[in-house]
C-alpha positions in Angstrom: 9.6 18.9 3.4 7.2 16.7 5.5 6.3 13.3 3.9 3.2 11.6 4.9 3.4 7.8 4.3 0.2 5.5 4.3 0.4 1.9 5.6 -2.0 -0.8 6.0 -2.1 -4.0 8.0 -2.8 -7.1 6.0 -2.3 -10.8 5.9 1.1 -11.8 5.6 2.4 -12.3 2.0 3.6 -15.7 2.9 0.3 -16.9 4.3 -2.3 -18.6 2.3 -5.7 -16.9 2.8 -8.5 -19.3 4.0 -12.1 -18.5 3.0 -14.6 -18.7 6.0 -17.2 -21.8 6.1 -20.1 -19.5 5.4 -18.3 -17.8 2.4 -18.6 -14.1 3.8 -15.2 -13.2 3.9 -11.5 -14.4 4.6 -10.8 -16.0 7.8 -8.3 -13.5 9.8 -8.5 -15.7 12.9 -4.9 -16.8 14.1 -3.5 -15.5 11.2 -0.1 -13.6 10.9 -0.5 -10.1 9.8 2.2 -7.5 8.6 2.7 -4.3 6.6 1.6 -4.5 3.3 4.5 -4.9 1.0 4.1 -2.2 -1.3 3.6 0.1 1.7 7.1 -1.1 3.1 8.3 0.1 -0.1 6.7 3.4 0.4 8.4 3.9 4.0 11.5 3.0 2.7 11.4 5.3 0.1 10.5 8.3 2.6 13.7 7.2 4.7 15.8 7.4 1.7 14.6 11.0 0.7 15.1 12.0 4.4 18.7 10.7 4.4 19.3 12.7 1.4 18.1 15.7 3.3 15.2 16.2 1.2 12.5 15.1 3.6 12.6 16.5 7.3 9.9 14.7 8.9 8.0 11.2 8.1 4.4 10.7 9.3 3.1 7.5 9.2 -0.6 7.0 8.9 -3.0 4.0 9.0 -6.7 3.4 9.0 -7.7 0.0 10.5 -8.4 -1.8 13.7 -6.5 -0.9 17.0 -4.0 -3.9 16.3 -2.7 -1.9 13.3 -0.5 -0.1 16.2 2.0 -2.9 15.5 2.1 -2.1 11.8 2.9 1.6 12.4 5.5 0.6 15.3 7.2 -1.3 12.3 7.1 2.0 10.1 8.6 3.8 13.1 11.2 1.3 13.8 12.2 1.5 10.4 12.7 5.3 10.4 9.3 6.9 10.5 9.2 10.1 13.0 5.7 9.7 14.3 2.4 8.0 13.2 -1.3 8.4 13.3 -3.7 5.7 13.8 -7.5 6.3 12.7 -9.0 3.6 14.5 -12.0 1.4 12.8 -12.7 -2.2 13.5 -14.9 -2.4 10.6 -13.7 -2.5 7.1 -13.2 0.9 5.5 -13.5 1.2 1.8 -11.0 2.9 -0.6 -12.9 6.0 -0.9 -13.5 6.7 2.8 -9.7 5.7 3.6 -9.0 8.4 0.9 -11.0 11.0 2.4 -9.3 10.7 5.8 -5.7 10.8 4.3 -7.1 14.0 2.6 -8.2 15.5 6.1 -4.9 14.4 7.5 -3.3 16.1 4.7 -5.1 19.2 5.3 -3.7 19.4 8.8 -0.4 18.3 8.3 0.2 20.0 5.1 2.8 17.8 3.9 5.1 18.0 0.4 4.8 14.6 -0.5 2.6 11.8 0.1 3.6 8.2 -0.6 1.8 5.1 -0.6 2.0 1.6 -2.0 0.2 1.0 -5.5 -2.2 -1.4 -4.1 -2.9 -3.5 -1.0 -2.2 -7.3 -1.3 -5.7 -8.1 0.4 -8.2 -6.3 -1.9 -6.0 -5.3 -4.6 -8.1 -2.2 -5.2 -5.3 0.1 -6.6 -7.5 3.2 -5.6 -6.6 5.2 -2.6 -3.4 6.9 -4.1 -5.3 8.1 -7.2 -8.5 9.2 -5.0 -6.0 11.3 -2.4 -4.7 13.0 -5.5 -8.1 13.8 -7.0 -9.6 15.0 -3.6 -6.6 17.1 -3.1 -6.4 18.4 -6.5 -2.4 17.5 -6.7 -0.4 15.6 -9.3 0.2 12.0 -9.0 2.8 9.6 -10.2 1.7 6.2 -9.8 3.5 2.8 -10.1 6.9 4.6 -9.4 10.0 2.7 -10.3 12.6 5.5 -9.4 12.1 8.6 -7.5 14.2 12.0 -7.5 13.3 15.5 -6.2 14.4 18.5 -8.2 14.0 21.4 -6.4 10.0 22.4 -6.3 9.6 19.3 -8.5 9.7 15.3 -8.4 10.6 13.3 -11.1 8.8 10.0 -11.1 10.0 7.1 -13.5 6.8 4.8 -13.7 5.9 1.4 -14.8 3.5 1.0 -17.7 2.5 -1.7 -19.8 4.8 -0.5 -22.6 7.9 -0.1 -20.4 8.7 2.9 -18.4 7.4 6.6 -18.4 8.8 9.5 -16.9 7.0 12.3 -15.4 8.0 15.8 -13.6 5.4 16.8 -11.1 5.1 20.0 -9.3 5.2 19.6 -5.3 3.1 18.9 -3.3 2.3 15.5 -5.1 1.3 12.0 -4.7 3.5 9.1 -5.3 2.5 5.3 -5.4 5.2 2.8 -5.3 5.9 -0.3 -7.3 7.8 -3.2 -6.5 11.1 -2.4 -8.1 11.7 0.9 -6.5 13.6 -0.1 -3.8 14.5 -3.1 -1.1 12.9 -2.3 2.3 15.4 -2.4 5.3 14.9 -4.5 8.3 14.4 -2.6 11.3 17.4 -3.0 14.1 16.8 -4.0 17.6 17.7 -0.6 18.8 15.3 1.2 16.4 12.6 -1.1 17.5 13.2 -0.2 21.1 13.3 3.4 19.9 10.2 3.0 18.3 8.3 2.2 21.3 8.6 6.0 22.5 8.0 7.8 19.2 4.7 9.5 19.3 1.7 7.6 17.9 -1.6 9.6 17.9 -5.0 7.7 18.0 -8.0 9.2 16.0 -11.2 7.8 14.7 -13.0 8.8 11.4 -15.3 11.2 13.4 -12.4 13.4 14.3 -12.1 14.0 10.7 -15.7 14.0 9.9 -15.6 11.1 7.3 -18.5 8.6 7.2 -17.2 5.0 6.8 -20.4 3.3 6.0 -20.0 0.7 3.5 -21.0 1.4 -0.2 -20.4 -2.1 -1.3 -21.6 -5.3 -0.2 -19.6 -8.5 -0.7 -22.3 -11.5 -1.4 -20.0 -14.2 -1.4 -16.2 -15.3 -1.5 -14.8 -18.2 -2.9 -11.5 -19.8 -3.6 -10.2 -19.9 -7.1 -10.9 -23.4 -8.7 -8.0 -25.8 -8.6 -6.2 -26.1 -11.5 -5.9 -29.3 -13.4 -2.7 -31.0 -13.9 -0.7 -30.3 -17.3 0.6 -33.3 -19.6 3.9 -34.2 -21.0 4.4 -34.9 -24.7 6.9 -36.7 -26.4 7.7 -34.1 -29.5 7.2 -30.9 -31.0 4.6 -32.3 -33.5 2.7 -33.8 -30.6 2.4 -30.6 -28.8 1.3 -28.9 -32.0 -1.3 -31.3 -32.5 -2.6 -31.0 -28.9 -2.7 -27.1 -29.0 -4.7 -27.4 -32.2 -6.9 -30.0 -30.7 -7.7 -27.3 -27.8 -8.1 -24.6 -30.3 -5.2 -22.6 -29.2 -3.1 -23.0 -32.4 
């Protein structure tokens, strides 16, 4: 079975984003970029399924700027077999990304598509669900545990009330949550090997997808600074303060 894994280049999760002075967006100049953490988990899960003999080939896919090659090389160093980069220097909205992935899936015919549940830059949490809808395939979102049983995949997923287990007929789409696994670090030999692994460069036009934006960002602002808390000497004072604030 072939696995298609979607990855995105985002601001590193350790970096505090800065808003541009004119409020038109987030300042990306001289900012460290890395693979979206949820997508790292997706790549790791695909590798583990390959190590179990369930998956035979892992294809990493990214839609983004030319510099996203670095992100795909990281996926290749972790253990992906080859990669496809759909180059777009402009921001591509989730629906257009989903249409591109759908077109790639039509060509590659993967038995499983794995992607992070959301990207930490826009927090949209839409691409996996949109791909499932466009392909008409079953989906298991927010995966906490994954296992393949014959022609089906069992996904234990995180929901508000705890965990829910669903059994999906393959081919299917899975989106990964934080507790699914712990991504591995790429070793130096694998980093060197990744440089020679196939990485195809495409454009949205190659797949007949229009990436013209349908949404317009009017303004981006930083969240308000939180006010400092206060210390109280005892429980009675705490209760009185809460009542004063209208909380209790």
